[in-house]
C-alpha positions in Angstrom: -11.1 40.0 -11.2 -12.5 43.4 -12.6 -15.7 42.9 -14.8 -14.2 44.1 -17.2 -11.3 41.8 -17.7 -13.8 39.2 -16.7 -16.1 40.2 -19.9 -12.6 40.3 -21.8 -12.2 36.6 -21.0 -15.4 35.4 -22.0 -15.4 37.3 -25.3 -11.5 36.9 -26.4 -9.9 34.4 -24.7 -12.8 32.0 -24.9 -14.5 32.9 -27.6 -12.1 34.9 -30.3 -13.6 38.1 -30.5 -11.4 41.5 -30.2 -13.1 43.7 -27.8 -14.4 47.0 -30.8 -13.3 50.5 -29.2 -15.8 50.6 -26.5 -13.9 47.7 -24.6 -10.5 48.5 -25.7 -11.5 52.6 -23.8 -12.2 50.3 -19.9 -9.1 48.3 -20.5 -7.3 51.2 -21.3 -8.4 53.2 -17.9 -7.8 50.4 -16.0 -6.8 50.8 -12.2 -3.3 49.9 -11.3 -3.4 47.8 -10.0 -5.6 45.5 -12.4 -2.3 46.1 -15.1 -1.1 42.9 -14.0 -4.8 40.3 -13.7 -4.8 42.3 -18.0 -0.9 41.7 -18.9 -1.6 38.0 -17.7 -5.0 38.0 -19.4 -3.4 39.2 -22.8 -0.6 37.0 -22.9 -3.1 34.5 -22.7 -5.3 35.2 -25.4 -1.8 35.9 -27.8 -1.2 31.6 -26.6 -4.3 30.6 -26.8 -4.8 32.3 -30.7 -1.2 32.8 -31.4 0.9 30.3 -30.1 4.3 31.0 -28.1 6.4 31.5 -31.5 7.7 35.0 -31.5 8.5 36.3 -34.8 12.0 38.6 -35.5 12.3 41.3 -38.1 15.1 43.3 -38.9 14.5 46.4 -40.7 17.3 48.8 -43.3 16.9 52.4 -44.6 17.1 52.5 -48.2 16.1 55.8 -48.7 16.7 57.9 -44.7 15.6 61.8 -44.3 15.1 63.9 -46.7 10.7 63.4 -47.3 8.9 65.9 -48.2 5.7 65.0 -45.9 5.4 66.6 -42.4 4.6 63.6 -39.4 5.3 65.6 -36.6 6.9 62.8 -35.0 9.6 62.4 -37.6 12.9 63.1 -38.2 13.4 62.5 -41.8 11.2 65.0 -43.0 12.8 67.5 -44.8 10.8 70.0 -43.2 11.7 70.1 -40.1 15.4 71.0 -38.7 17.0 67.6 -37.4 19.8 66.0 -38.0 19.0 63.9 -40.6 19.6 64.1 -44.6 18.8 62.0 -47.2 21.8 58.9 -48.0 20.5 56.1 -50.6 21.9 53.2 -49.6 23.3 50.6 -52.3 22.7 47.1 -53.7 25.6 45.2 -51.5 24.6 47.7 -48.8 21.5 46.4 -49.0 22.2 42.7 -48.9 24.9 42.4 -46.3 22.0 44.4 -44.0 19.8 40.9 -45.1 22.2 39.3 -44.4 23.3 40.5 -40.8 19.5 40.2 -40.2 19.3 36.8 -41.0 22.2 36.0 -39.4 20.2 36.8 -36.0 17.7 34.2 -36.4 15.7 36.7 -37.9 12.3 35.7 -40.3 12.0 39.3 -42.3 13.5 42.3 -43.1 11.7 44.9 -44.6 13.0 47.5 -47.1 11.9 50.8 -46.0 12.2 54.5 -47.7 11.7 58.2 -46.0 9.1 58.7 -48.9 5.8 59.5 -49.8 5.5 57.2 -52.4 8.5 55.6 -54.5 9.2 57.0 -57.8 10.7 55.7 -60.4 14.0 55.6 -59.0 13.0 54.1 -55.8 11.5 51.6 -57.7 14.2 50.4 -59.7 16.5 49.9 -56.6 13.9 48.0 -55.1 13.5 46.0 -57.3 17.4 45.3 -58.1 17.2 45.3 -53.8 14.8 42.7 -53.8 16.5 40.2 -56.6 19.9 40.6 -54.8 18.5 39.3 -51.8 16.5 36.5 -53.1 20.1 35.1 -54.9 22.5 35.5 -51.5 20.0 34.6 -48.9 17.2 33.4 -47.6 14.7 35.2 -45.7 11.1 36.9 -46.5 11.2 40.7 -48.1 9.0 43.1 -46.9 8.7 46.6 -48.0 7.3 49.8 -46.6 7.2 52.7 -48.9 4.7 55.4 -48.3 1.7 55.3 -50.8 1.5 53.6 -53.3 -0.2 52.6 -57.1 -2.2 50.7 -58.5 0.3 49.9 -60.8 3.3 50.6 -57.7 1.3 47.8 -55.7 1.0 44.7 -58.9 4.7 45.3 -59.4 5.5 44.6 -55.6 2.9 42.1 -55.6 5.2 40.3 -58.4 8.2 40.8 -57.1 7.8 38.7 -54.2 7.5 41.3 -51.3 4.7 39.3 -49.1 4.1 41.7 -46.9 4.1 45.6 -46.9 4.3 48.1 -43.9 2.0 51.0 -43.8 0.8 52.6 -40.9 -2.3 54.7 -39.8 0.0 56.6 -37.1 -2.9 57.3 -35.2 -6.3 57.1 -34.9 -8.6 59.0 -38.1 -9.8 61.9 -36.4 -6.5 62.9 -34.4 -4.5 62.5 -37.4 -4.9 65.8 -38.8 -3.2 66.8 -36.3 0.3 64.5 -36.7 0.0 65.3 -40.6 -1.1 67.9 -43.3 0.7 67.0 -46.3 -2.3 64.0 -46.7 -4.4 62.1 -45.3 -5.7 59.4 -43.3 -7.8 57.8 -46.3 -5.0 58.2 -49.2 -3.4 55.8 -46.0 -6.0 53.6 -46.2 -6.3 53.1 -49.6 -3.1 51.8 -50.1 -3.5 49.3 -47.7 -6.4 48.3 -49.3 -5.4 47.3 -52.6 -2.4 45.9 -51.0 -4.6 43.3 -49.3 -6.7 42.8 -52.4 -2.9 42.4 -54.6 -2.5 38.9 -52.3 0.3 40.7 -49.9 0.2 40.2 -46.0 -1.1 43.9 -44.6 1.2 45.3 -42.0 -0.2 48.4 -40.1 0.3 49.8 -36.8 1.4 53.3 -35.6 2.7 55.5 -32.7 1.6 55.9 -29.0 2.4 58.7 -26.9 1.9 61.7 -30.2 -0.4 63.5 -28.0 -3.8 60.8 -28.2 -6.7 61.3 -25.8 -7.3 57.2 -24.4 -10.7 58.3 -26.3 -8.5 58.4 -29.2 -6.4 55.4 -28.5 -9.5 53.1 -28.3 -11.1 54.5 -31.7 -7.4 53.5 -33.0 -7.3 49.6 -32.2 -10.9 49.9 -33.2 -9.9 50.6 -36.5 -6.9 48.8 -36.9 -9.3 45.7 -35.8 -11.7 46.7 -39.0 -8.7 47.0 -41.2 -7.5 43.4 -39.7 -4.0 43.3 -40.8 -1.6 40.2 -40.7 0.9 42.5 -38.6 0.7 45.7 -36.2 4.2 47.5 -35.6 3.4 49.5 -31.8 5.9 52.2 -31.3 6.1 54.2 -28.7 7.3 58.7 -29.2 10.6 58.3 -29.2 10.8 62.0 -29.4 13.3 64.1 -32.2 15.3 67.1 -32.1 14.0 69.5 -34.5 10.6 68.1 -35.1 7.2 69.4 -33.8 6.9 66.9 -31.1 10.6 67.4 -30.0 9.9 68.1 -26.7 6.6 66.0 -26.3 6.8 63.9 -22.8 7.7 59.9 -23.7 4.8 57.5 -22.4 4.6 57.1 -18.9 5.5 52.7 -18.7 2.0 52.0 -17.0 0.0 53.4 -19.9 1.8 51.8 -22.4 1.4 48.5 -20.7 -2.1 48.9 -20.5 -2.1 49.5 -24.2 -0.1 46.3 -25.4 -3.2 44.4 -23.2 -6.1 46.3 -25.0 -5.1 45.9 -28.0 -3.9 42.2 -27.9 -7.4 41.9 -26.2 -9.0 44.2 -29.9 -7.0 42.0 -32.2 -6.6 38.6 -30.8 -4.9 36.1 -33.9 -2.8 39.7 -34.3 1.3 39.5 -34.5 1.8 42.2 -32.3 5.0 43.4 -32.8 7.2 45.7 -30.1 8.5 48.6 -32.2 10.5 52.5 -31.8 10.5 53.9 -28.6 10.4 50.6 -26.4 13.8 50.8 -25.1 13.1 54.4 -23.7 9.5 53.7 -22.6 9.4 50.6 -20.5 13.5 49.5 -20.2 14.2 46.0 -19.7 12.0 45.0 -17.2 9.0 47.1 -19.3 10.4 45.1 -22.5 9.5 41.8 -20.6 6.1 42.5 -19.6 4.8 43.2 -22.6 6.1 40.0 -23.8 4.1 38.4 -21.3 1.5 40.5 -21.6 0.6 40.0 -25.7 3.6 41.0 -28.1 4.2 37.9 -30.4 6.9 39.2 -32.4 10.0 42.3 -32.2 12.1 44.3 -34.2 15.7 43.7 -33.5 18.5 46.1 -33.2 18.9 49.3 -34.9 15.4 51.5 -36.0 15.2 53.7 -38.8 17.2 56.6 -36.8 17.2 56.1 -33.6 19.1 53.4 -31.2 17.2 49.5 -30.1 18.7 47.3 -28.1 21.4 44.7 -29.7 20.1 41.7 -30.9 21.7 39.4 -28.6 20.0 40.6 -25.6 16.2 41.0 -27.5 17.1 36.7 -28.5 19.0 36.3 -25.1 15.4 36.9 -23.4 12.9 35.3 -25.8 15.8 32.2 -24.6 14.8 33.0 -21.4 11.6 33.4 -21.0 11.2 29.8 -23.2 9.5 31.8 -26.2 11.1 30.0 -29.3 11.8 32.8 -32.5 9.5 31.3 -35.6 11.5 29.2 -38.0 11.6 30.5 -42.1 10.8 27.6 -43.1 7.4 27.7 -41.1 6.4 31.4 -43.1 7.2 30.3 -46.4 
């Protein structure tokens, strides 16, 4: 075993203390011949500190496209020439999406909107949508609506939204290269208010945006400092018409190294497969990640891109003897 992994075994697996930025960087720069060992250690850490259950989630976009922000990876920005255009989802469609998500065995349904932050119309739509879902479907409700005011945080908490997603996207030092219309600190402030209001914090980002390995390690360290309940790991799926539309897809081995490193940085966190894993990892790599620290998945499609069919992911979890977390255990 490499010296790096031997130290990580003692610190993370035995003591439950996540790697700091320097340790994460060591894992991110391990040679290929040590990758399998890193993934095995990450899996052992996941099993010891999180257990065998896998949390399954579905997401749906309440408002798609037309966002005023300039996140360079996002086809929903109104500033780019991508084919995505603004669309609103009605309440019956939202409830049906929640029902279909629950039918897959998912315990979580996330309402997402492409906005800088919610206006009065969107908050009213969310209010009505949450009430309608609660009446018809037995599932936890999460939300991702951009940056929030304190009053909006308080209202979402009062509605019973138990988890709020707001990604930091990338390292603080690299963020200005990816977004210019708002700051990393503004995102951090929303996450702080969400935690103080008693909602679970869901915060991750996208790997392969052009960040250096040092910045990838920095990002893991910053997430470790935030200590979110859940970290969705996305891999860039370059979208036509966006500033990153011609960027290469992240190398699969680098993606797997990152999965192991992020697990070793955050031994107790829900680490969720999110967008881009299909083109970055394929079927074999998806399996490797589930055996390398991942303990949650988004099933079905993402906001503007296609995912793996839910049936395929659920069949893979069954094959790997990874039980889907029961809803009753989360209430």
